[in-house]
RODO-2510 file (C-alpha; in nm, 4 decimals, decimal comma):
residues 473
     n   res          X          Y          Z
     1     x     0,0727    -2,2501    -1,8820
     2     x     0,4257    -2,3073    -1,7099
     3     x     0,4382    -2,3492    -1,3247
     4     x     0,7761    -2,2294    -1,1576
     5     x     0,8479    -2,5598    -0,9076
     6     x     1,0251    -2,3647    -0,6531
     7     x     1,0605    -2,0199    -0,5036
     8     x     1,4585    -2,1026    -0,5550
     9     x     1,3816    -2,1576    -0,9062
    10     x     1,1789    -1,8019    -0,9487
    11     x     1,4668    -1,6183    -0,7327
    12     x     1,6974    -1,7406    -0,9433
    13     x     1,5900    -1,6038    -1,2393
    14     x     1,5616    -1,3039    -1,1375
    15     x     1,8623    -1,2129    -0,9220
    16     x     2,1332    -1,0458    -1,0600
    17     x     2,4479    -1,2749    -1,1562
    18     x     2,7862    -1,1842    -1,0087
    19     x     2,9885    -0,9382    -1,2086
    20     x     2,7100    -0,6952    -1,2805
    21     x     2,6264    -0,4552    -1,0357
    22     x     2,3884    -0,6154    -0,7602
    23     x     2,3068    -0,5200    -0,4204
    24     x     2,2347    -0,7825    -0,1538
    25     x     1,8998    -0,8038    -0,0073
    26     x     1,8947    -0,9422     0,3522
    27     x     1,5968    -1,1139     0,5642
    28     x     1,4705    -0,8542     0,8456
    29     x     1,4013    -1,1072     1,0510
    30     x     1,7375    -1,2921     1,0543
    31     x     2,0199    -1,0858     0,8744
    32     x     2,0130    -1,3855     0,6030
    33     x     2,0835    -1,3323     0,2220
    34     x     1,7863    -1,3680     0,0455
    35     x     1,9724    -1,3069    -0,3129
    36     x     2,1261    -1,0705    -0,5236
    37     x     1,8824    -0,7548    -0,6810
    38     x     2,0384    -0,5932    -1,0106
    39     x     2,1196    -0,2798    -0,9269
    40     x     1,9920    -0,1292    -1,2956
    41     x     2,0840     0,2209    -1,4521
    42     x     1,9089     0,4909    -1,5700
    43     x     2,0336     0,4000    -1,8917
    44     x     1,8364     0,0788    -1,8647
    45     x     1,5568     0,2943    -1,7800
    46     x     1,5746     0,4956    -2,0799
    47     x     1,5596     0,1401    -2,2991
    48     x     1,3138     0,0268    -2,0573
    49     x     1,0838     0,3299    -2,1649
    50     x     1,1539     0,3171    -2,5272
    51     x     1,0536    -0,0427    -2,5185
    52     x     0,7719     0,0628    -2,3577
    53     x     0,6607     0,3478    -2,5715
    54     x     0,6935     0,1573    -2,9268
    55     x     0,4705    -0,1728    -2,7351
    56     x     0,2005     0,1154    -2,6559
    57     x    -0,0369     0,1434    -2,9626
    58     x    -0,0044    -0,2907    -3,0788
    59     x    -0,1193    -0,3432    -2,6932
    60     x    -0,4210    -0,0376    -2,6958
    61     x    -0,5212    -0,1825    -3,0105
    62     x    -0,6053    -0,4901    -2,9068
    63     x    -0,9228    -0,3827    -2,7114
    64     x    -1,0334    -0,4083    -2,3974
    65     x    -1,1367    -0,7460    -2,4335
    66     x    -0,8749    -0,8927    -2,5235
    67     x    -0,6574    -0,6522    -2,2617
    68     x    -0,9098    -0,7663    -1,9551
    69     x    -0,7873    -1,1542    -2,0781
    70     x    -0,4509    -1,1205    -2,0847
    71     x    -0,5001    -0,9794    -1,7094
    72     x    -0,7644    -1,2895    -1,6507
    73     x    -0,4807    -1,4896    -1,7723
    74     x    -0,1644    -1,3151    -1,5358
    75     x    -0,4325    -1,3685    -1,2119
    76     x    -0,3600    -1,7605    -1,3332
    77     x    -0,0352    -1,7412    -1,3530
    78     x     0,0007    -1,5959    -0,9845
    79     x    -0,2272    -1,8346    -0,8580
    80     x    -0,0149    -2,1108    -0,9942
    81     x     0,3253    -1,9293    -0,8813
    82     x     0,1759    -1,8152    -0,5442
    83     x     0,3304    -2,0229    -0,2293
    84     x     0,6887    -1,9438    -0,4565
    85     x     0,5872    -1,5637    -0,4364
    86     x     0,4618    -1,5794    -0,1059
    87     x     0,7581    -1,7473     0,0328
    88     x     0,9981    -1,4548    -0,1316
    89     x     0,7936    -1,2126    -0,0161
    90     x     0,8377    -1,2872     0,3597
    91     x     1,2056    -1,3144     0,3157
    92     x     1,2377    -1,0290     0,1976
    93     x     0,9885    -0,7764     0,3226
    94     x     0,9776    -0,9988     0,6857
    95     x     0,5950    -1,0429     0,6645
    96     x     0,4772    -1,3790     0,7963
    97     x     0,3385    -1,6461     0,5354
    98     x    -0,0169    -1,6751     0,7457
    99     x    -0,2521    -1,3945     0,8749
   100     x    -0,3077    -1,0801     0,6981
   101     x     0,0334    -1,1267     0,5315
   102     x     0,2634    -1,2660     0,2377
   103     x     0,0074    -1,5364     0,1361
   104     x    -0,3040    -1,2746     0,1676
   105     x    -0,0775    -0,9957    -0,0384
   106     x    -0,0451    -1,2548    -0,3218
   107     x    -0,3960    -1,3877    -0,2983
   108     x    -0,4832    -1,0175    -0,3435
   109     x    -0,2740    -0,9716    -0,6152
   110     x    -0,4438    -1,2510    -0,8338
   111     x    -0,7915    -1,0977    -0,7114
   112     x    -0,6810    -0,7371    -0,7970
   113     x    -0,6002    -0,8439    -1,1350
   114     x    -0,9013    -1,0194    -1,1867
   115     x    -1,1637    -0,7558    -1,0933
   116     x    -0,9686    -0,4959    -1,2408
   117     x    -1,0576    -0,6897    -1,5815
   118     x    -1,3782    -0,7224    -1,4691
   119     x    -1,4747    -0,3696    -1,4272
   120     x    -1,6986    -0,2043    -1,6892
   121     x    -1,6190     0,1369    -1,8147
   122     x    -1,8313     0,2342    -2,1409
   123     x    -1,8402     0,5456    -2,3041
   124     x    -2,0804     0,7989    -2,0916
   125     x    -2,3337     1,0001    -2,2714
   126     x    -2,3185     1,3420    -2,1381
   127     x    -2,5784     1,5133    -2,3511
   128     x    -2,8276     1,4485    -2,5914
   129     x    -3,0998     1,6904    -2,6414
   130     x    -3,1901     1,9408    -2,9113
   131     x    -2,9782     1,7796    -3,2034
   132     x    -2,6857     1,8054    -2,9521
   133     x    -2,5014     1,4807    -2,8436
   134     x    -2,1620     1,4404    -2,6378
   135     x    -2,0090     1,1466    -2,5229
   136     x    -1,7248     1,1025    -2,2829
   137     x    -1,4686     0,8512    -2,3615
   138     x    -1,1591     0,7304    -2,1562
   139     x    -0,8698     0,6536    -2,4170
   140     x    -0,5332     0,5421    -2,3006
   141     x    -0,2648     0,7905    -2,1562
   142     x     0,0738     0,6003    -2,3339
   143     x     0,3382     0,4717    -2,0852
   144     x     0,2820     0,5222    -1,6984
   145     x     0,5107     0,4878    -1,4482
   146     x     0,5023     0,3075    -1,1364
   147     x     0,6922     0,3722    -0,8191
   148     x     0,6083     0,1788    -0,5192
   149     x     0,6859     0,0812    -0,1473
   150     x     0,8341    -0,1843     0,0663
   151     x     0,5431    -0,2725     0,2912
   152     x     0,3366    -0,4186     0,0341
   153     x     0,5469    -0,4323    -0,3042
   154     x     0,3418    -0,6935    -0,4860
   155     x    -0,0105    -0,6092    -0,4123
   156     x     0,0642    -0,2589    -0,4623
   157     x     0,1945    -0,2601    -0,7744
   158     x    -0,0664    -0,4536    -0,9501
   159     x    -0,2457    -0,1491    -0,7617
   160     x    -0,1067     0,0398    -0,9774
   161     x     0,0092    -0,1501    -1,3382
   162     x    -0,3590    -0,3718    -1,3907
   163     x    -0,5212    -0,0530    -1,4119
   164     x    -0,2851     0,1004    -1,6247
   165     x    -0,2387    -0,1949    -1,9128
   166     x    -0,6466    -0,2600    -1,8762
   167     x    -0,6683     0,1187    -2,0039
   168     x    -0,4634     0,0727    -2,2997
   169     x    -0,1126     0,1763    -2,1373
   170     x     0,2377     0,0343    -2,1184
   171     x     0,4005    -0,0026    -1,7443
   172     x     0,7152     0,0798    -1,6473
   173     x     0,7601    -0,0130    -1,2949
   174     x     1,0737     0,0882    -1,0631
   175     x     1,0060    -0,1227    -0,7220
   176     x     1,1384     0,0595    -0,3667
   177     x     1,5161    -0,0747    -0,2765
   178     x     1,3976    -0,2155    -0,0081
   179     x     1,2028    -0,5020    -0,1669
   180     x     1,2867    -0,5556    -0,5417
   181     x     1,3166    -0,9071    -0,5705
   182     x     0,9498    -0,9585    -0,4764
   183     x     0,8285    -0,7262    -0,7287
   184     x     1,0993    -0,8732    -1,0126
   185     x     0,9595    -1,1953    -0,9479
   186     x     0,5649    -1,1002    -0,9496
   187     x     0,6760    -0,9232    -1,2863
   188     x     0,8240    -1,2199    -1,4590
   189     x     0,5090    -1,4618    -1,3509
   190     x     0,2968    -1,1764    -1,4510
   191     x     0,4734    -1,1303    -1,8377
   192     x     0,4736    -1,4546    -1,9222
   193     x     0,0811    -1,3980    -2,0266
   194     x     0,2003    -1,0254    -2,1548
   195     x     0,3018    -0,9487    -2,4791
   196     x     0,6559    -0,8674    -2,4949
   197     x     0,7585    -0,4606    -2,3984
   198     x     0,4031    -0,3883    -2,2492
   199     x     0,5251    -0,4294    -1,8892
   200     x     0,8826    -0,3646    -1,7826
   201     x     1,0044    -0,3554    -1,4041
   202     x     1,3382    -0,1080    -1,3300
   203     x     1,5119    -0,2400    -0,9696
   204     x     1,7740     0,0687    -0,8806
   205     x     1,8882     0,3265    -0,7098
   206     x     1,6873     0,6751    -0,6562
   207     x     1,8292     0,8482    -0,9249
   208     x     1,6216     0,5982    -1,1384
   209     x     1,3385     0,6975    -0,9728
   210     x     1,3406     1,0443    -0,9966
   211     x     1,4738     0,9763    -1,3779
   212     x     1,1197     0,8411    -1,4534
   213     x     0,9179     1,1156    -1,2682
   214     x     1,0744     1,3590    -1,4565
   215     x     1,0786     1,1510    -1,8429
   216     x     0,8648     1,3524    -2,0549
   217     x     0,8056     1,0382    -2,2287
   218     x     0,6425     0,8934    -1,9290
   219     x     0,2428     1,0402    -1,9579
   220     x     0,1416     0,9670    -1,5406
   221     x     0,3243     0,8580    -1,2764
   222     x     0,1347     0,5773    -0,9496
   223     x     0,3762     0,6643    -0,6138
   224     x     0,2656     0,5476    -0,3440
   225     x     0,5235     0,6311    -0,0484
   226     x     0,6014     0,9000     0,1686
   227     x     0,4477     1,2768     0,1409
   228     x     0,7981     1,4319     0,1311
   229     x     0,8656     1,1918    -0,1847
   230     x     0,5683     1,2288    -0,3341
   231     x     0,5840     1,6402    -0,3301
   232     x     0,9219     1,5853    -0,4820
   233     x     0,7287     1,3704    -0,7862
   234     x     0,4893     1,7075    -0,7786
   235     x     0,7646     1,8938    -0,8514
   236     x     0,9870     1,6651    -1,0945
   237     x     0,6618     1,6144    -1,3424
   238     x     0,6143     2,0200    -1,3584
   239     x     0,7913     2,0577    -1,6376
   240     x     0,6132     1,8042    -1,8834
   241     x     0,2355     1,8302    -1,6487
   242     x     0,2075     1,4988    -1,6376
   243     x    -0,1101     1,2939    -1,4559
   244     x     0,0023     1,1733    -1,1261
   245     x    -0,2242     0,9717    -0,8647
   246     x    -0,0443     0,9855    -0,5476
   247     x    -0,1276     0,7775    -0,2526
   248     x     0,1013     0,9246     0,0674
   249     x     0,1515     0,9227     0,4380
   250     x    -0,0923     0,8680     0,6738
   251     x    -0,1782     0,9119     1,0203
   252     x    -0,4765     0,7129     1,0364
   253     x    -0,7345     0,8233     1,4102
   254     x    -0,9473     0,6054     1,5003
   255     x    -1,2524     0,7427     1,7106
   256     x    -1,4497     0,4766     1,9634
   257     x    -1,7844     0,6063     2,0872
   258     x    -1,8999     0,5754     2,4377
   259     x    -2,1470     0,3022     2,3659
   260     x    -1,9140     0,0961     2,1829
   261     x    -1,8423    -0,2534     2,3344
   262     x    -1,4662    -0,2787     2,3916
   263     x    -1,4265    -0,6510     2,4047
   264     x    -1,6499    -0,6592     2,0533
   265     x    -1,4235    -0,4332     1,9024
   266     x    -1,1031    -0,5600     2,0462
   267     x    -1,0052    -0,7592     1,7674
   268     x    -1,0938    -0,4916     1,4734
   269     x    -0,8833    -0,2430     1,6700
   270     x    -0,5758    -0,4489     1,6901
   271     x    -0,5914    -0,5823     1,2809
   272     x    -0,6940    -0,2036     1,2119
   273     x    -0,3434    -0,1429     1,3817
   274     x    -0,1221    -0,3877     1,3620
   275     x    -0,1904    -0,5297     0,9986
   276     x     0,1606    -0,6430     0,8735
   277     x     0,3485    -0,4947     1,2139
   278     x     0,1407    -0,1726     1,1691
   279     x     0,3829    -0,1014     0,8306
   280     x     0,0587     0,0117     0,6786
   281     x    -0,0248     0,3406     0,5287
   282     x    -0,3546     0,3561     0,6160
   283     x    -0,3827     0,1331     0,9123
   284     x    -0,5204     0,2695     1,2635
   285     x    -0,2252     0,5066     1,4169
   286     x    -0,3512     0,6641     1,7043
   287     x    -0,6771     0,5709     1,8414
   288     x    -0,9319     0,8323     2,0583
   289     x    -1,1601     0,6596     2,3154
   290     x    -1,3768     0,7761     2,5026
   291     x    -1,3134     0,8755     2,9475
   292     x    -1,6568     0,6416     3,0003
   293     x    -1,4878     0,3152     2,8502
   294     x    -1,1191     0,3830     2,8460
   295     x    -1,0087     0,1576     3,1078
   296     x    -1,2028    -0,1407     2,9497
   297     x    -1,1199    -0,1007     2,6205
   298     x    -0,6974    -0,0248     2,6954
   299     x    -0,7267    -0,3931     2,9066
   300     x    -0,9656    -0,6074     2,6124
   301     x    -0,6883    -0,4619     2,3603
   302     x    -0,4283    -0,5725     2,5340
   303     x    -0,5742    -0,8912     2,6551
   304     x    -0,6097    -0,9827     2,2731
   305     x    -0,2652    -0,8455     2,1609
   306     x    -0,0606    -1,0102     2,4157
   307     x    -0,2007    -1,3640     2,2834
   308     x    -0,0793    -1,3274     1,8775
   309     x     0,2376    -1,4677     1,7819
   310     x     0,5676    -1,2040     1,6353
   311     x     0,8381    -1,4074     1,4849
   312     x     1,0057    -1,4825     1,1669
   313     x     0,7852    -1,5222     0,9109
   314     x     0,8879    -1,8801     0,7583
   315     x     0,7520    -2,0129     1,1081
   316     x     0,3754    -2,1121     1,0026
   317     x     0,2458    -2,0418     1,3390
   318     x     0,3264    -1,6235     1,3821
   319     x     0,1280    -1,3961     1,2088
   320     x     0,3356    -1,0937     1,2605
   321     x     0,7279    -1,0148     1,1815
   322     x     0,9959    -0,7418     1,2060
   323     x     1,0170    -0,4064     1,0958
   324     x     1,1016    -0,4371     0,7233
   325     x     1,4970    -0,2128     0,7970
   326     x     1,6583    -0,0637     0,9991
   327     x     1,5832     0,2590     1,0051
   328     x     1,1811     0,2160     1,0695
   329     x     1,2936     0,0220     1,3290
   330     x     1,4641     0,2955     1,5029
   331     x     1,1867     0,4962     1,4008
   332     x     0,9239     0,3385     1,6453
   333     x     1,2222     0,2258     1,9142
   334     x     1,2498     0,6480     1,8901
   335     x     0,8912     0,7329     1,9611
   336     x     0,8324     0,4845     2,2078
   337     x     1,1266     0,6119     2,3943
   338     x     0,9475     0,9850     2,4218
   339     x     0,6475     0,8621     2,4839
   340     x     0,7842     0,6928     2,8074
   341     x     1,0129     0,9277     2,8848
   342     x     0,6878     1,1896     2,8981
   343     x     0,5026     0,9924     3,1677
   344     x     0,2887     0,7643     2,8723
   345     x     0,1623     0,4543     3,0261
   346     x     0,2545     0,1372     2,8169
   347     x     0,0140    -0,1476     2,8613
   348     x     0,2077    -0,4008     2,6476
   349     x     0,5677    -0,3980     2,5059
   350     x     0,7818    -0,1112     2,4817
   351     x     1,0818    -0,2792     2,5395
   352     x     1,2366    -0,4711     2,2344
   353     x     1,5090    -0,7258     2,3524
   354     x     1,8741    -0,6095     2,1452
   355     x     2,0264    -0,9128     2,1327
   356     x     1,7715    -1,0422     1,8953
   357     x     1,8188    -1,0850     1,5268
   358     x     1,6237    -0,9290     1,3000
   359     x     1,4160    -0,5643     1,3297
   360     x     1,1442    -0,7173     1,5908
   361     x     1,0051    -0,4181     1,7553
   362     x     0,7594    -0,6121     2,0274
   363     x     0,3370    -0,5138     2,0221
   364     x     0,3111    -0,2137     2,2026
   365     x     0,0306    -0,0333     2,3591
   366     x     0,0869     0,3291     2,4967
   367     x    -0,2123     0,4584     2,7099
   368     x    -0,1824     0,7773     2,9341
   369     x    -0,0337     0,9699     2,6271
   370     x    -0,0908     1,3711     2,5177
   371     x    -0,1662     1,4233     2,1644
   372     x     0,0509     1,5980     2,1029
   373     x     0,3040     1,3528     2,1675
   374     x     0,5328     1,2459     1,8918
   375     x     0,3858     0,9179     1,9328
   376     x     0,0469     1,0909     1,8277
   377     x     0,1341     1,3731     1,6108
   378     x     0,3634     1,1996     1,3937
   379     x     0,3532     0,8803     1,1653
   380     x     0,5112     0,5815     1,3543
   381     x     0,5002     0,3340     1,0625
   382     x     0,5391     0,0115     1,3057
   383     x     0,3584    -0,2164     1,6399
   384     x     0,3108     0,1006     1,8862
   385     x    -0,0718     0,2289     1,8867
   386     x    -0,1185     0,5378     2,1176
   387     x    -0,4533     0,5182     2,2990
   388     x    -0,5755     0,9279     2,3684
   389     x    -0,8632     0,9545     2,6310
   390     x    -1,1589     1,1862     2,5328
   391     x    -1,4733     1,3485     2,7199
   392     x    -1,6766     1,5036     2,4298
   393     x    -1,7212     1,3449     2,0737
   394     x    -1,6612     1,6691     1,9291
   395     x    -1,2929     1,7574     2,1084
   396     x    -1,2521     1,4025     1,9402
   397     x    -1,2848     1,4999     1,6096
   398     x    -1,1019     1,8177     1,6406
   399     x    -0,7928     1,6023     1,7500
   400     x    -0,8894     1,3725     1,4556
   401     x    -0,8472     1,6272     1,2209
   402     x    -0,5770     1,8320     1,3518
   403     x    -0,3391     1,6985     1,1139
   404     x    -0,2240     1,7795     0,7739
   405     x    -0,2667     1,4582     0,6507
   406     x    -0,6088     1,2167     0,5624
   407     x    -0,5834     0,9235     0,4017
   408     x    -0,8369     0,6863     0,6236
   409     x    -0,9810     0,6921     0,9854
   410     x    -1,2839     0,4757     1,1193
   411     x    -1,5719     0,5242     1,3941
   412     x    -1,6635     0,2704     1,6198
   413     x    -1,9798     0,2530     1,8161
   414     x    -2,2824     0,0265     1,8379
   415     x    -2,5556     0,2822     1,7378
   416     x    -2,4983     0,2965     1,3032
   417     x    -2,7216     0,6522     1,2655
   418     x    -2,4666     0,8290     1,5072
   419     x    -2,1137     0,6399     1,3814
   420     x    -2,2272     0,7984     1,0543
   421     x    -2,2871     1,1279     1,1794
   422     x    -1,9396     1,1257     1,2958
   423     x    -1,7832     0,9956     0,9948
   424     x    -1,9196     1,2223     0,8060
   425     x    -1,6860     1,5113     1,0108
   426     x    -1,3920     1,3023     0,9609
   427     x    -1,1100     1,4618     0,6947
   428     x    -1,0317     1,1498     0,5318
   429     x    -1,0402     0,9338     0,1963
   430     x    -1,2030     0,6877     0,3293
   431     x    -1,3713     0,6216     0,6584
   432     x    -1,4750     0,3026     0,8355
   433     x    -1,6826     0,1878     1,0633
   434     x    -1,6436    -0,1105     1,3147
   435     x    -1,3284    -0,1751     1,0816
   436     x    -1,0308     0,0105     0,9471
   437     x    -0,8456    -0,0244     0,6488
   438     x    -1,0371    -0,3039     0,4442
   439     x    -1,0036    -0,2294     0,1101
   440     x    -1,2323    -0,3420    -0,1600
   441     x    -1,1453    -0,3075    -0,5770
   442     x    -1,4154    -0,2154    -0,7044
   443     x    -1,4488     0,1037    -0,3371
   444     x    -1,2235     0,3761    -0,4953
   445     x    -0,9415     0,4622    -0,2760
   446     x    -0,6999     0,7675    -0,2247
   447     x    -0,6537     1,0421     0,0167
   448     x    -0,7565     1,3803     0,1388
   449     x    -0,5292     1,6915     0,2353
   450     x    -0,1472     1,5745     0,2221
   451     x    -0,2258     1,2370     0,1946
   452     x    -0,2697     1,2438    -0,1791
   453     x    -0,4730     1,2967    -0,4675
   454     x    -0,6311     1,0741    -0,7004
   455     x    -0,8364     0,7505    -0,7064
   456     x    -0,7422     0,4173    -0,7467
   457     x    -0,9676     0,1112    -0,7525
   458     x    -1,3196     0,0330    -0,9572
   459     x    -1,4470     0,2636    -1,2193
   460     x    -1,2834     0,5415    -1,1059
   461     x    -0,9449     0,4101    -1,0540
   462     x    -0,9637     0,3264    -1,4792
   463     x    -1,0926     0,6721    -1,5108
   464     x    -0,7515     0,7655    -1,3279
   465     x    -0,5314     0,6130    -1,6210
   466     x    -0,7357     0,6801    -1,9536
   467     x    -0,7329     1,0481    -2,1017
   468     x    -1,0809     1,1799    -2,0939
   469     x    -1,2124     1,2832    -2,4540
   470     x    -1,5756     1,3762    -2,5394
   471     x    -1,6534     1,4230    -2,8705
   472     x    -1,9569     1,6432    -2,9870
   473     x    -2,1708     1,5290    -3,2572
***
């Protein structure tokens, strides 16, 4: 396997040359140029889809074992280029190299490729009695369109394409316009180990994504992003009755029970909320704490958060970075200001340095805030956590379930039976106990309510990338 020796070598291999349609990408931490991403057109998308359709029957004919072997080799290729990929990701997305950030994300790409390759999905005999037999199989769907976000651009792309490819589909990826270079570099590395035509990436503006979502030759769309965009994709898919897997917005609640140990849970609460500087769909975004331990939890969380370094991602000591873009920075700043204007108590942060380069918003904890305040009711998607006091668990559950989203939730306490009982009442696709947001490639993941539908990961994730077929006889 050929290893690309330097980040500049890999980056240069995916950049758009001068004189072609392109977009300048800037480091959100410094404002410095990262590179020029290609801006491809709907015509380029059409060519990619045509090539993917042509390659799909041959790829499917290879069988699960051969396709899995290709994914395993792709995982090796990602690891061989891991540092180069991580540096591109850090510069373009803003996340630091260390902590649960850029190197972690690239490592997760390799891990998910391997786990997907190793996951077993055998035909299932569903009827075998009285001379009647029926066997459930999962066949390839065709060409899968993958539309990804800017917060975890590499990892979520792998979440989409790895099961699609494993199941015998080919794939066309439309990366976020905020982080196209990261995805281009990742796909270039993966394509070293795939047959020609199996995997394509088409960076472009919104018209490219819209054309992908409604294209009649795309049999399934996988999308991770906002609920509003997800609804648009649903409408676009209607005429061709496309299969969809949608992982949409979340505003995850965490409930701290009165028996919890504030100091013991402070670190877990922090990373549940502030992983990727809060820019994670299934991050902890509103925290409900019982009045008996409210001040102790606020104090323990503030003490931990105050010592977590934020800064430029390429500096090895940092583990929190900037917001990825100006628009998201303004959303977070506006929501925190609304909370301050309403009389909420700022425990930490809330005071950005407007003279600092980059989109840095300080780690912010806000207490004594009403449950209907916009910082609680709207998804902030950044480093600001509201902490709401409650008096009884029933009320906390009602508040946690009140919103139209339900991606994830968490319960924190020392009594496992009580924590599980509360978890079972929460309206969310995933509920963690004494943790928040940890995903596993074998545990199905998907949202409730307007956080989307369809499942990813493990055997269930493979099934959602296959066309069920029952053979009788």
